[in-house]
SEKOLMI-117948 format. One line per field, with one value per residue (C-alpha): y, z, x; residue number from 1. Coordinates in nm, 4 decimals. Example, Ala and Ser with C-alpha at 12.3 -4.5 7.8 and 13.67 -1.06 7.14 Angstrom:
BEGIN
py	-0.4500	-0.1060
pz	0.7800	0.7140
px	1.2300	1.3670
vexti	1	2
***
This chain:
BEGIN
py	-4.1955	-4.4892	-4.5961	-4.5164	-4.1502	-4.0886	-4.1919	-3.9877	-3.6418	-3.7524	-3.7656	-3.4607	-3.2531	-3.3506	-3.2173	-2.9169	-2.9076	-2.9179	-2.6714	-2.4800	-2.4884	-2.4266	-2.1317	-2.0076	-2.0638	-1.8258	-1.5853	-1.5087	-1.5761	-1.2966	-1.2351	-0.9777	-0.9602	-0.6817	-0.5851	-0.3405	-0.0675	-0.1309	-0.3611	-0.5076	-0.7633	-1.0391	-1.1491	-1.3186	-1.1724	-1.4836	-1.4718	-1.1708	-1.1599	-1.2949	-1.0987	-0.9713	-0.6514	-0.4477	-0.1155	0.1231	0.2966	0.5895	0.7539	0.5508	0.3771	0.0535	-0.1749	-0.4709	-0.7545	-1.0406	-1.3206	-1.5382	-1.8153	-1.8948	-1.6173	-1.4532	-1.1900	-1.1982	-0.8670	-0.7497	-0.3808	-0.1576	-0.0867	0.1002	0.2515	0.3335	0.6369	0.5745	0.2518	0.3681	0.6745	0.4262	0.2306	0.5446	0.6411	0.3196	0.1853	-0.1381	-0.3752	-0.1472	-0.2687	-0.6350	-0.6564	-0.5119	-0.7824	-1.0579	-0.9764	-0.9282	-1.2549	-1.4759	-1.3073	-1.3550	-1.7541	-1.7884	-1.6690	-1.8399	-2.1539	-2.1203	-2.0154	-2.3441	-2.5250	-2.3719	-2.3919	-2.7551	-2.8318	-2.6632	-2.8197	-3.1562	-3.0187	-2.8909	-3.2731	-3.4216	-3.3068	-3.3311	-3.6684	-3.7458	-3.5688	-3.7921	-4.1288	-4.3709	-4.7254	-4.6098	-4.2873	-4.3938	-4.5850	-4.3535	-4.4784	-4.4179	-3.9977	-3.9701	-4.0995	-3.8397	-3.5662	-3.6322	-3.6953	-3.3578	-3.2144	-3.3480	-3.2302	-2.8486	-2.8539	-2.9075	-2.6641	-2.4384	-2.5372	-2.5411	-2.1719	-1.9584	-1.8604	-1.5510	-1.6577	-1.4858	-1.1607	-0.7942	-0.5713	-0.5057	-0.3477	-0.2149	0.1464	0.2577	0.5280	0.6452	1.0293	1.2668	1.2557	1.0952	0.8325	1.0208	0.6419	0.7543	1.0158	0.8094	0.5294	0.7683	0.7492	0.3417	0.2186	-0.0601	-0.0896	-0.2392	0.1314	0.1261	-0.1901	-0.4640	-0.7060	-0.6026	-0.6260	-0.4106	-0.1575	-0.1803	-0.1528	0.1781	0.3235	0.2355	0.3688	0.7130	0.6983	0.6404	0.8799	1.1980	1.1083	1.4593	1.5461	1.6103	1.6358	1.6810	1.3709	1.3786	1.0891	1.1903	1.3506	1.2732	1.2635	1.2772	1.0521	1.1573	1.1505	1.1485	1.4294	1.4988	1.8260	1.7291	2.0715	1.8441	1.6223	1.9097	1.9583	1.5980	1.6309	1.9628	1.8072	1.4850	1.7156	1.9373	2.0143	1.7047	1.7334	1.6303	1.3962	1.4172	1.1444	1.3429	1.4169	1.6945	1.8103	1.6306	1.8209	2.0338	2.3618	2.7226	2.7474	2.4132	2.5370	2.8433	2.6152	2.3851	2.6641	2.5939	2.2800	2.3757	2.5372	2.1638	2.0645	2.1817	2.1208	2.0491	1.8102	1.7428	1.5327	1.5386	1.2659	1.2354	1.4365	1.7069	1.9722	2.2101	2.5140	2.3262	2.2322	2.6056	2.7180	2.4695	2.6022	2.9724	2.9380	2.7596	2.3574	2.2052	2.0365	1.7426	1.6593	1.4440	1.7423	1.8422	2.0760	2.3287	2.6413	2.9327	3.1542	2.9027	2.6623	2.3271	2.2767	2.0032	1.6372	1.4937	1.8000	1.7559	1.7816	1.7956	1.5767	1.3448	1.3211	1.3192	1.3204	1.2306	1.1556	1.3170	1.1283	1.1427	1.1383	1.4488	1.7102	2.0437	2.4046	2.3598	2.0409	2.2118	1.9857	1.7235	1.3580	1.1559	0.8394	0.6535	0.3615	0.3864	0.2601	0.0053	0.2855	0.5488	0.2650	0.2711	0.5983	0.5927	0.3209	0.4513	0.8318	0.5826	0.4440	0.7725	0.9323	0.6823	0.6792	1.0016	0.9171	0.7544	0.8516	0.8242	0.8773	0.8573	1.0112	0.8657	0.8716	0.5428	0.2032	0.0461	0.2973	0.2183	-0.2028	-0.0621	0.1637	-0.0942	-0.4123	-0.1170	0.0401	-0.3048	-0.3625	-0.0656	-0.3137	-0.0579	-0.1780	0.0755	0.0737	0.3547	0.4802	0.4537	0.6827	0.5997	0.7065	0.6425	0.3160	0.4694	0.1609	0.1685	0.0006	-0.0253	-0.3221	-0.3849	-0.6553	-0.7731	-0.4165	-0.1294	-0.0075	0.0584	0.3570	0.4223	0.6014	0.5611	0.7969	1.1557	1.2895	1.0011	0.9669	1.2664	1.5206	1.3400	1.0194	1.0839	1.0023	0.6747	0.3922	0.2376	0.5338	0.4820	0.5688	0.8473	0.7487	0.8702	0.7008	0.8683	0.7567	0.7922	0.8063	0.9492	1.1447	1.0914	0.8347	0.8100	0.5038	0.4733	0.3666	0.3182	0.3572	0.4148	0.3457	0.5805	0.5268	0.7426	0.6616	0.9651	0.9091	0.7644	0.9895	0.6897	0.6430	0.3246	0.3107	0.0661	0.0403	-0.1390	-0.1032	-0.1681	-0.3992
pz	1.6347	1.5471	1.1556	1.1434	1.2667	1.0385	0.7474	0.8694	0.8618	0.5919	0.4074	0.6190	0.4318	0.1079	0.1503	0.3164	-0.0348	-0.2769	-0.1396	-0.1163	-0.4853	-0.6168	-0.3842	-0.4814	-0.8726	-0.8396	-0.6186	-0.8604	-1.2338	-1.4347	-1.8212	-2.0266	-2.2895	-2.5560	-2.6484	-2.8793	-2.6041	-2.4777	-2.2854	-2.0016	-1.6852	-1.5351	-1.1870	-0.8536	-0.5328	-0.2609	0.0960	0.0293	-0.0462	-0.3574	-0.6046	-0.9827	-0.9556	-1.2338	-1.2485	-1.4294	-1.2943	-1.5571	-1.3639	-1.0128	-1.0532	-1.0342	-1.0039	-0.7530	-0.8268	-0.5417	-0.7861	-0.6984	-0.4130	-0.3323	-0.0703	-0.3999	-0.6118	-0.9963	-1.0546	-1.4361	-1.4524	-1.7788	-1.8437	-2.1978	-2.3578	-2.7037	-2.6900	-2.9486	-2.9217	-2.5526	-2.6398	-2.8342	-2.5464	-2.3252	-2.6176	-2.5693	-2.8731	-2.8753	-3.1204	-2.8982	-2.6159	-2.6726	-2.9020	-2.5644	-2.3340	-2.5405	-2.5653	-2.2407	-2.1967	-2.3856	-2.2807	-1.8640	-1.9776	-2.1558	-1.8514	-1.6045	-1.7955	-1.7956	-1.4671	-1.3165	-1.5597	-1.4078	-1.0575	-1.0770	-1.2402	-0.9227	-0.6990	-0.8050	-0.8803	-0.5271	-0.3744	-0.5478	-0.4967	-0.1510	-0.1453	-0.3911	-0.0344	0.1713	-0.0082	0.2409	0.3702	0.7070	0.6471	0.4044	0.0178	-0.2754	-0.4527	-0.1799	-0.1319	-0.4855	-0.4806	-0.2241	-0.4300	-0.7250	-0.5900	-0.3900	-0.7011	-0.8230	-0.5389	-0.6166	-0.9854	-0.8645	-0.6360	-0.9118	-1.1579	-0.9524	-0.7313	-0.9203	-1.2146	-1.1623	-1.1009	-0.9868	-1.0507	-1.1384	-1.0293	-0.7037	-0.7660	-0.5284	-0.6981	-0.5135	-0.5667	-0.3837	-0.3418	-0.1206	-0.3222	-0.3427	-0.6338	-0.9769	-1.0543	-0.8619	-1.1239	-1.4038	-1.3235	-1.2894	-1.6302	-1.6380	-1.7901	-1.7313	-1.9432	-2.2764	-2.4517	-2.4783	-2.2869	-2.1597	-2.0313	-1.6715	-1.7870	-2.0772	-1.8568	-1.6180	-1.9326	-2.0065	-1.6602	-1.6486	-1.9589	-1.9230	-1.6085	-1.7410	-2.0713	-1.8323	-1.4618	-1.3509	-1.5285	-1.2227	-1.4566	-1.3133	-1.4888	-1.5056	-1.4050	-1.1077	-0.7805	-0.5313	-0.1296	0.0769	0.4229	0.6459	1.0868	1.3284	1.2378	1.6156	1.5602	1.2961	1.0812	0.8577	0.7295	0.5998	0.2547	0.2136	0.2648	0.0125	-0.2641	-0.2032	-0.1444	-0.4533	-0.5994	-0.3609	-0.0163	0.2975	0.5531	0.8817	1.1156	1.4533	1.6445	1.4685	1.7468	2.0352	2.3547	2.1979	2.3215	2.1273	2.0818	1.8684	1.6690	1.5979	1.4536	1.2516	1.0747	0.7761	0.7618	0.6739	0.3606	0.2270	0.0348	-0.1966	0.1394	0.5207	0.7119	1.0299	1.3379	1.7142	1.8451	2.1725	2.1310	2.0248	2.2819	2.2515	2.1441	1.8587	1.6702	1.7787	1.5724	1.2805	1.2612	1.2477	0.9462	0.7821	0.8246	0.8276	1.1595	1.2395	1.6016	1.7721	1.7847	1.4298	1.2362	1.4350	1.3557	1.3222	1.5354	1.8213	1.7881	1.6200	1.2372	1.0557	1.1860	0.8334	0.6035	0.2039	0.0581	-0.3340	-0.3398	-0.0874	0.2988	0.5549	0.9146	1.2154	1.5508	1.7214	2.0654	2.3708	2.5210	2.3463	2.6119	2.7500	2.7701	3.1107	3.2625	3.1319	2.8188	3.0441	2.8847	2.9476	2.8137	2.4680	2.5921	2.5187	2.7464	2.7023	2.7532	2.5341	2.2289	2.3067	2.3452	1.9555	1.8668	2.0289	1.8543	1.4922	1.4790	1.5207	1.2535	1.0370	1.0614	0.9465	0.6129	0.5004	0.4889	0.2379	0.4267	0.8329	1.0149	1.3770	1.5480	1.7677	1.5444	1.8168	1.7025	1.3506	1.4294	1.5973	1.2430	1.0115	1.2441	1.1696	0.8678	0.7164	0.8187	0.5373	0.2637	0.0155	-0.2805	-0.2929	0.0086	0.2796	0.3668	0.7482	0.7870	1.1261	1.2857	1.5964	1.5442	1.2955	1.0882	0.7420	0.6889	0.3615	0.3914	0.1935	0.4454	0.3697	0.1861	0.4278	0.2995	0.5839	0.5289	0.7711	0.6350	0.9161	1.0531	0.8663	1.1295	1.1862	1.5108	1.6018	1.5503	1.8505	1.6934	1.3790	1.5644	1.6394	1.4531	1.4468	1.3164	1.1982	0.8147	0.6950	0.5677	0.4321	0.1209	-0.1739	-0.2401	-0.5855	-0.6122	-0.8155	-0.6493	-0.7568	-0.7189	-0.4290	-0.5172	-0.4319	-0.7804	-0.5887	-0.2758	-0.2947	0.0044	0.0151	0.2338	0.3256	0.4836	0.7028	0.7266	0.3563	0.1898	-0.0189	-0.1104	-0.2010	-0.3342	-0.3659	-0.5242	-0.3968	-0.6921	-0.6141	-0.8561
px	3.0457	2.8431	2.7878	2.4135	2.4695	2.7314	2.5782	2.2613	2.5040	2.6071	2.2989	2.1751	2.5428	2.4449	2.0597	2.2138	2.4570	2.1750	1.9765	2.2610	2.3710	2.0354	2.0093	2.3271	2.2261	1.9207	2.0868	2.3366	2.2211	2.1991	2.0395	2.0468	1.7617	1.6476	1.3331	1.1695	1.1216	1.4546	1.7114	1.6193	1.8286	1.6946	1.7464	1.6396	1.6272	1.6313	1.4644	1.2162	0.8611	0.7392	0.6928	0.7797	0.9461	0.9879	1.1906	1.3174	1.6317	1.6687	1.3508	1.3515	1.0166	0.8972	0.5976	0.5426	0.3170	0.2516	0.2261	0.5233	0.4553	0.8573	0.9830	1.2286	1.1928	1.2083	1.3417	1.2796	1.5327	1.4883	1.7884	1.7795	1.4819	1.3439	1.1273	0.9130	0.8124	0.7562	0.5282	0.3048	0.2526	0.2398	-0.0584	-0.2435	-0.2056	-0.3374	-0.0975	0.2073	0.1187	-0.0062	0.3250	0.5526	0.3700	0.3659	0.7960	0.8184	0.6502	0.7913	1.1723	1.0598	0.9588	1.2969	1.4831	1.3079	1.3604	1.7308	1.6754	1.5153	1.7468	2.0629	1.9337	1.8741	2.2138	2.3902	2.2115	2.2881	2.6775	2.6897	2.5376	2.7123	3.0849	2.9672	2.8693	3.2059	3.3717	3.2288	3.2716	3.3652	3.2492	3.2934	3.0180	2.8056	2.8102	2.8789	2.5543	2.3515	2.4756	2.4605	2.1092	2.0231	2.1881	1.9711	1.6389	1.7224	1.7395	1.4608	1.2834	1.4171	1.3257	0.9383	0.9442	1.1075	0.8582	0.5588	0.6408	0.9092	0.6640	0.4335	0.0891	-0.1921	-0.4147	-0.2271	-0.4528	-0.3195	0.0190	0.2474	0.4510	0.7340	0.9815	1.2962	1.2907	1.1206	0.7923	0.4934	0.4751	0.3441	0.2550	-0.0564	-0.1405	-0.0410	-0.2661	-0.5183	-0.5952	-0.5925	-0.9281	-0.9910	-1.3745	-1.3270	-1.3103	-0.9287	-0.7653	-0.9187	-0.6302	-0.5137	-0.1551	-0.1989	-0.3329	-0.0530	0.1890	0.0487	0.0470	0.4053	0.4511	0.3590	0.5418	0.8447	0.8200	0.6804	0.7784	0.7971	0.4421	0.1181	-0.1362	-0.5125	-0.6818	-1.0588	-1.1835	-1.4081	-1.2978	-1.0598	-1.0728	-0.7476	-0.7560	-0.5307	-0.4899	-0.2708	-0.0295	0.0718	0.1959	0.4240	0.4259	0.7354	0.4734	0.2335	0.3803	0.3317	-0.0755	-0.0468	0.1096	-0.1500	-0.4452	-0.4227	-0.7436	-0.9176	-1.1466	-0.9313	-1.0967	-0.8805	-0.9420	-0.8237	-0.4921	-0.3730	-0.2415	-0.0330	-0.2061	-0.4642	-0.2796	-0.3535	0.0278	0.0000	-0.3536	-0.1434	0.1351	-0.0892	-0.3233	-0.1977	-0.3327	-0.6462	-0.6063	-0.4107	-0.7499	-1.0046	-1.2548	-1.1140	-1.3284	-1.1595	-1.3020	-1.0981	-0.8827	-0.7899	-0.4680	-0.6859	-0.9072	-1.1930	-0.9989	-0.7706	-1.1560	-1.2891	-0.9906	-1.0049	-1.3877	-1.3304	-1.0209	-1.2945	-1.2676	-1.5378	-1.5111	-1.7777	-1.8865	-2.1907	-2.3982	-2.3627	-2.0961	-1.9570	-1.9909	-1.7070	-1.9780	-2.0716	-2.3104	-2.3914	-2.5054	-2.6571	-2.5333	-2.5111	-2.3575	-2.2584	-1.9065	-1.8781	-2.2190	-2.1238	-2.3024	-2.0945	-2.0908	-1.8340	-1.8348	-1.5268	-1.3353	-1.4972	-1.1180	-1.0625	-0.8748	-1.0429	-0.9088	-1.0674	-0.8835	-0.5327	-0.5686	-0.4676	-0.4495	-0.7623	-0.6223	-0.6756	-0.8994	-1.2723	-1.5099	-1.8255	-2.0224	-1.9208	-1.9095	-2.2621	-2.3676	-2.1667	-2.4021	-2.6983	-2.6032	-2.5708	-2.8575	-3.0408	-2.8698	-2.9126	-3.2778	-3.2814	-3.1410	-2.8415	-2.4451	-2.1771	-1.8721	-1.8868	-1.5437	-1.4674	-1.1117	-1.1168	-1.1322	-1.3390	-1.6638	-1.5152	-1.5707	-1.8947	-1.9912	-1.9355	-2.1923	-2.4290	-2.4425	-2.4003	-2.7429	-2.8287	-2.7773	-2.6849	-2.5799	-2.2595	-2.0827	-2.0363	-1.6912	-1.6046	-1.2815	-1.0514	-0.7495	-0.5718	-0.3769	-0.1025	-0.1509	-0.3267	-0.6423	-0.8118	-1.0538	-1.4141	-1.5892	-1.9453	-2.0759	-1.8395	-1.5387	-1.2988	-0.9713	-0.7780	-0.4465	-0.2163	-0.0356	0.0598	0.2976	0.4864	0.4040	0.4985	0.8600	0.9263	0.9216	1.1542	1.4721	1.3550	1.4880	1.1844	0.9628	0.6131	0.6250	0.4089	0.0622	-0.2015	-0.4812	-0.6176	-1.0425	-1.1080	-1.5164	-1.8131	-2.0624	-2.3782	-2.4427	-2.1597	-1.9606	-1.5796	-1.3583	-1.0511	-0.8306	-0.4273	-0.2602	0.0437	0.3347	0.6619	0.9495	1.0505	1.4297	1.4688	1.1972	1.1554	0.7826	0.5169	0.1725	-0.0970	-0.3934	-0.7129	-0.9765	-1.3314	-1.5539
vexti	1	2	3	4	5	6	7	8	9	10	11	12	13	14	15	16	17	18	19	20	21	22	23	24	25	26	27	28	29	30	31	32	33	34	35	36	37	38	39	40	41	42	43	44	45	46	47	48	49	50	51	52	53	54	55	56	57	58	59	60	61	62	63	64	65	66	67	68	69	70	71	72	73	74	75	76	77	78	79	80	81	82	83	84	85	86	87	88	89	90	91	92	93	94	95	96	97	98	99	100	101	102	103	104	105	106	107	108	109	110	111	112	113	114	115	116	117	118	119	120	121	122	123	124	125	126	127	128	129	130	131	132	133	134	135	136	137	138	139	140	141	142	143	144	145	146	147	148	149	150	151	152	153	154	155	156	157	158	159	160	161	162	163	164	165	166	167	168	169	170	171	172	173	174	175	176	177	178	179	180	181	182	183	184	185	186	187	188	189	190	191	192	193	194	195	196	197	198	199	200	201	202	203	204	205	206	207	208	209	210	211	212	213	214	215	216	217	218	219	220	221	222	223	224	225	226	227	228	229	230	231	232	233	234	235	236	237	238	239	240	241	242	243	244	245	246	247	248	249	250	251	252	253	254	255	256	257	258	259	260	261	262	263	264	265	266	267	268	269	270	271	272	273	274	275	276	277	278	279	280	281	282	283	284	285	286	287	288	289	290	291	292	293	294	295	296	297	298	299	300	301	302	303	304	305	306	307	308	309	310	311	312	313	314	315	316	317	318	319	320	321	322	323	324	325	326	327	328	329	330	331	332	333	334	335	336	337	338	339	340	341	342	343	344	345	346	347	348	349	350	351	352	353	354	355	356	357	358	359	360	361	362	363	364	365	366	367	368	369	370	371	372	373	374	375	376	377	378	379	380	381	382	383	384	385	386	387	388	389	390	391	392	393	394	395	396	397	398	399	400	401	402	403	404	405	406	407	408	409	410	411	412	413	414	415	416	417	418	419	420	421	422	423	424	425	426	427	428	429	430	431	432	433	434	435	436	437	438	439	440	441	442	443	444	445	446	447	448	449	450	451	452	453	454	455	456	457	458	459	460	461	462	463	464	465	466	467	468	469	470	471	472	473	474	475	476	477	478	479
***
């Protein structure tokens, strides 16, 4: 082996050792600090999505902010609580909350300063030790290897200083829990006002929400901040998921964007009949796995079934194309691939043709000529995309909502005046999919809105692992 190659390998080994030493120090350095609200442990997980994680093991709830730019998770675990201070924070006492915020900020800053120092020292020691081990005139000069270790540690220090401290907005937290229930954090969040009447600072509001969550983790009190709508789809006859929908939709309108059943047969429709009673009102459209029979049965049981011809009436025939539900104007367009009893419920496919999309666009244009629509329900994403294009032309101050399903993937996005919402798959792809290791997570979305005039205030995306029951929720506030 040539001298240059040995020298290059030696330098590479020193660099690797420097990085490894820094990463090891990050992973192993922990610290305990005492605050007025209790005792916290601070540590770092390497190799995760960059985030600041605040977790309370006592109640098994946490909140996560995507504010760290390194692939590490800065974790703050609350190990002990002072109930008196916690109660003051949960009540929105401004001095108590701001004092807690300053304490927590100082503790985090102090920990990060020490963490960076320890990590840089670990990088330098690891690199220096390898340099000493490789010292030899036949490999590379000792001085050069030590300079490489020193330079690597300096670069590591700069990276940590620039990328490790949390930065950015705190208005899109992800709440999570381990258990079979939907996070109570959603109820706690509903009581957080971002306006200046209580607390103007976003971080203060998040601390209040978490304090309320920790103080009363089992409470499910309904907060008077306007009505809710639960967006769900793709149950695929999985009745095991119905309790999840019932808990989420207590007192709310349910918007179901298709595929309640798997084949649409009368037997399946009988099994899922209790779904109509899950919300204050149950509004549904047909998916490609539903049938004409299942939709008629839903209408007879009291559901509001929307079709391209209008609302499907319990006794047969059709009503208005735009219906008002809790003060919200809604219309829907069922899947053109819906299964038919006359064809023995045969699968008509999931693909949407150009002709079908053009027919939908023509229908929507005629519908909008007659008046505005607040919520439009479709099943297929192709129709959702076409609807977004048409609805953007209205240029309304507050965005209309397009609800769709079919993809089994959650979508919450507002683009140029239209809000698109897909709750994911409420049934995890169906009971036949639950045994698969890559089973879809149960998903739904919760819309908080005001009805007069119609305005969506926030959207909560909820995901529940069907195997472990762990739940996560993330809120998008609309401005």
